[in-house]
N, C-alpha and C positions, 0 to 999 in steps of 0.2 A: 435637062442639060444634055446635049448630044456630044459636044466636044469635050476632050480631056482637059481638066482644070488643074492648076498647080496649087490650090489653096485647100486647106482643111474644110470639111463639109459639116455644117451644123443643121440638123433637122430641128425644126420648131413646132409649137403647137399650133393648132387651128386658130386660136384667138391671135396669135402673133401673125400668123398668115393673113388674117383679115386686116389687121392694123397696117401691115405692110402694103397690101393691095389698096388700102384707102389712103396711102401716101405717107404714113408716118415711118421715120427712118430708125427708131429705136427697138431693140429686142432686149427683154429683161431676162436676168438669170433663170428665173423660174419657168420661162417659155421655152427653154432649150430642152430637146427631148432625146437627141443622140448626137454623137461626134464620130466623124471618120478623119483620121489624119492627126498629126501633132500640133498642138496649139502652142503658141507662145505669146506673151503679153504684147498687144499692140500689132499683132500680124493680121494680115487680110484673111478672111474666111468668106466662103460662099455659104449662103443661107438657102435652104430648100424646104418645101413643105413636106409633111409626112405623106408617104405614098399611100394609095387608096386602100391597100390591104394591110397597112400598118395598124398595130394596136398600141403603139408606144405613146399615144397622145395622153394616155391616162396616167403616165409616170413621169417623174422629173429625174433627168440624169444630170448630175453635177458636171459642169462643163469647164474643168480647170486644166492647167497644163499637163496633168498626168495622163489625160486621155490621148491616146496615141493609136496606132494601128492595131493594137490589140483588140480594139472595139470593132474592128471592120467585120470580123467573121460573125458577129451577132447583130449587125446592124441591118435593117431592111433596106432596100434598094432606094436610093434617093428619090424624092419626088420632084415637084416642080421648082425651077430656079426661081428665087424671089429677089435676090440681089447679093451685092458684095459690100463688106464693111470691115471697120476695125474692131477686133476683139480685144476686150478688156477683162482681165482675169480677176480684178478686185471690185470693180463698180457693179452696182446692181443692173445698171444699163450695160449688158454684156456685149452687145454688139451695136454699132452705129453704122448704118448704111451709107455708102458714098455713091453707089450706082445700082441701078436695076437693069443695066445692059449688059449682057453676058459677053459682048464682043468688045467691052472696053478694055484697054491695056492701060494700067496705073503707072505710066512712066511720067518722066518730066514734062512731056508734051501734053499729056492728059491735065496735069495740074496747071500748066501754063494756059491752057484753054479756059479752065475754070476761073483763074484769076482775071484774064481779060475779059470774060463775060461779066464778073463782078464789077470790074472797074468801068466798063461801058455802061453798065446799068446805073451806076452812081453818076456818070457824066450826063446821062439822059435825065434822071429824075431830079438831080440836085442843080443842074446848070452851072451857074458861076459859083456855087457854094461848095465846090469840091476841094477848096484849100483846107477846110476843117470838116471831115465827115467820117462815117463809118464805112470802111472800104470792103470788109468782110464780116458778116453777121452769122457765124456759125452754121447750123442747119439750114437757115434760110438761103444761104449761098452754097450749100453742099459741101461745107468744110466743118464738119462736126467737132465742136469743142474749140473752134478757133475764133477769136476776135481780133480784128485789126482796126484801129482808129488812126486816122491821119490828123495831126495838128501841125499844120503848115509844113515844116521841113523835117518833122520826125514822125515816123510810124510807130505806133505803140501796139504791142501784141499782147494776148493773153491765151494760153494754151491749156485747155482743160480736158483733153482726152489723150491717152497714152499713144494711140496710134498716130494722132496728129503731131504730137510731140517729136515722135520718131522721124517724122518727115520735114521737120524745120530745115535741115540742110538743103533739101530741094526747094521747098516753098518759099522760104524767105529771100534767097537771092533772086527768085522768079518775081516776087512782089517788088523788089527794088528795081529790077530791070524793066518790069512792065511800066511802072510810074515814070522813071527817068526817061525812058524811051518816048514817052508821050509828052515830054517837056516839063515834068514836074520836078520841083528841086526837092530832094529827099537827102539829109545828111546822115541818117542813121536809122536803126530799128532798136527800139527800147523794149525789153520784155518786162511786163508787170505780172510775173508769176508768183506773187506773194500773196496767194489766197488758199484758205484751208481746203477748198473743195478738191485742189489737186492731190491731196492726200488719199482721197476716196480712189484715185486712179493709180495709186502707188507712185506718184510723183513728188519731188521735193518742191518746197517753196523757196523762191528767191526773185530778186529783180536785178536788171543790169542790161547794159548794151550787148546785142548780139554781135558775134564777130563776122561781119560781113567783110568780104575782100574788097574793101574801099577805104579811103582815107576818112573815117568817121571822126567827127569833132566830139569825142566821147565825154569831154570834161563839163560839158554844160547840158543839163536835163531840162533847161528852161527854154521855153519859145514863146512867140506871141501869135495869136490867132485873131482874126476878125470875123464876128459873127453878127449878123443884123446891123452892121455899121459900128459895132461896139468891140474895142480892143480889149483882149484878155491876156494876161500872162498865164501860162499854163506850166505847171510843175509836173512833168511826166514821172518823175521818180517818187514824189511824195504825195501827189494829189489823189483824191478818192478815185476808185476804179482805175481807169487808164489816165486820168489827170483832169478830165473835164466831162460833163454829161452833155453829149451832142443830140440825145434823142428828143429834147424839148425845143429845138431851135425854132420851129415855126410856131409852137404854142407861145413862146416868148413873144413873137410878133404880134399875136392876137391879143396878149395882154397889153402890149405897147399901144394898140389901136384904141383901147378903152380908158388908158390912163390919164388922158389930158385933163389938167385942172384938178385932179383928185389927189386926196391924201392916202397914200398906200402903205400897207403893212405887208411886208414880204416874210413869211414864216419858213424857216429851214432854208435860209438863202444860200448856204454854201459859199460859193465865191461870188454871190451877188447877181447872178445872170438875170433872174426875173426882176430884180430891183433896178438894175441899171437899164433894162428895156423899159420899164415903166417910167423912169426919169427921163430917158431919152424920148419917150412918147409924149412928154409934156406934163407928168404929174407935178403938182405943185409942192409936193414933199413925199419922200419915200423913207420908211424906217426898215432896214434890214436886220433881221434876226437870226442868230444861230447859236447853238450851244458850244460851239468850238471857237476858241479864241483865234487859232490860226486861220480858220476860214473867214472870220470877220476881218482880220488883218489883210487877207488877200482881197476881200470885197472892197475894203477901204482903199487899197491900192489901185484896183481896177476903176473905182469911181474916180479918183484923182487923175488916173491916166486918161480918162475919157472927159475930163472937165465937167463931171457931174456931181462932185462931192458938196457943193454949196446947197443943193437940194436934197441931200441925203443925211441920215444918221445912222449909226450902227450900234447894235446892242447884243452883248453876249447874254443869252438867257435860254432856259428850258421853255419851249412853246407851250407845254402842258401846264406850266406854272404861270406863264405870262399872260395867256389869254383870259383866265379868271381874274387875274389881278387888274387887268385893264377894264374888264367888264364891271368890276366892283368899284374901281376908283373914279370912273367917269371923267378922267382928266385928259386923256389923249383920245381923239375922235379920228376914226378913219372911215372912208367910204368906199374902199377897195382893200379886200384881204386875199392875199395868195397863199395857198397851202400846198407846198411842194415837199412832202415828208420823204425820208428814206423808206424803203420797203419795210413795212411793219411785220411781214410774214415771208419766210423763205421756205415753208413747208406746209402741207395740209394740216398738220398737227396743231399749229398755232393760228389758224384762220379766225377762230372765235376771238382770241385774244386781240388780234389785229384788228378785227372789225370794231371791237370797243374803243381802241385807239383812234381809229379813223372817225368814229362817231363823236368821241370827246372833242376833237379839235374842230370838227365841222360844226357841231352844235354850239361850241363857244364862239365861233367866228360869225355864225348866223345871228346869234344874240348880241354880238358886239356891234354888228353893222346896223346902220339906220335903214328904215324903210326906203328902198330905191337904191340901196348899196349894192356893190358888186362883189362877187366871189368867184376866184378862180381855185379849183381843187382838183387833186389827182392821187392816184395810186400807181406806183411803178412795180407792183408785185403781181406776177402771173397767177398766184395763188389766190389772189382776190379778183375773181371774175367780174366782168362788168355787171352782170345781173345782181350779184352780191353787193358791189359798190353803190349801184342805184338804190337797192333796198335800204342800204344804210343811210344814204342821203335823204330818202323819204322819211326815214325814222326821225333822223336830226332835225329836219324841217318841222315835223310834226311837233316834237318836243320843244322846240324853239318858238313855235306859234307863228311861223311864217310860211309863205309860199315861195317856190323857186321858179322863176322864168328863165328857161334855158335860152342861152344866146348861141353856144356852140358846143358840140361834143366832138373831141378830137382824140388822135392817137399819137404814136411816136412818129417822127420824121421818116420819109420813105427810104432813107439810106439804112433804116432798121426795118427791112420788108417783113411783111406777115405772110406766112404760108398758111392758108385756110386749113389745111390737113395736119398742121403741126401746131397745136394751140399754144404750145411753149413760146412761140414767137410773138404771139400777141399778149403783150403784158402792160401796156402804158394805157391808162384811162384819164382823160383830162377834160373837164367840164368848166364852162363859163356860165355863170348865173347872175341874173338880177334878183336880189332878195326883196320881195314885197309883201 
């Protein structure tokens, strides 16, 4: 770096340098080797490589806010500029890069450009489906720790990094401005920051309307969306995640194309989205199952709202108990089973347990289906990589004594873009099979 910079400087290990140069935006606490300047939680920092004559790559310097100018006299000359990002004094992910351009100025104009870029991308890849879509997908849009979903006239946000949380007074009005100037009707921004992961950043949990300088209709957190021709009521205050799962939008269409004339069992139905698509696709009957009574109530409401309730039944049950019961009873026959479970693992430590859970439900579904039946199965956990999920499916099919004829292999909708150098953005595996 030749020009003077206003930010603290963090020297990182050669492992971190390689990761950054390969395109990954995260730097972990153990990868920081030295600090120049005073750090504060959420501040911007410049990240540099170790200088060629530095020997500090073999030791770890704790990089908390107590580091200040007192370190400068013992610090080697900074090396190559690698990027600028948000510093987090509590998280193991100590820095999240937002830019690798030393000429960037991180003012309102910078963030306005980023928002416009994200919105124009959605308009391109989603076409007419922008009334309900993910507008910002964290690192994939270079907004680390920020999720923004649009449900018709409400934007729902989740802020999971300290630096991004500090920037809400800049970013949220720009979000509103960008969409409304493009002719989109937005009546408010609702924050769903009621997730425990915020505490790892030193942030409190809460939910509620963000105080934009507009006349928000704050009294009603309910809205309606239309996806694949189906109308859903979305409760942004109490629904799971941000209110509705948008990433399976086109996978639901794929299910609908196969459902005509079939008896369908939709497991882990949540608010009924796969079940409703199957019914709209012409299924003779659909049974929607979820362990949550409130989810089933909402699924039933959505079926009635769309005139599909006459071909649907709803059941509160634990899928792990229900599938073997159905297999033993031989009373209810299904020729299409959909498995859309929640993430069984949210860390590498629990992958083996999750794999057993995935295998159990897939094995039971394969045994329950007749020869020639159809199976839709997926995992929404990044920590269950595709190769492990495929291995699990092979094992389940072998134990069930069936073969799988693959129809389609799919991923998340393109409003949840995948950055090839950031594997955390690639999380949804979705397969359609015929069981033979």
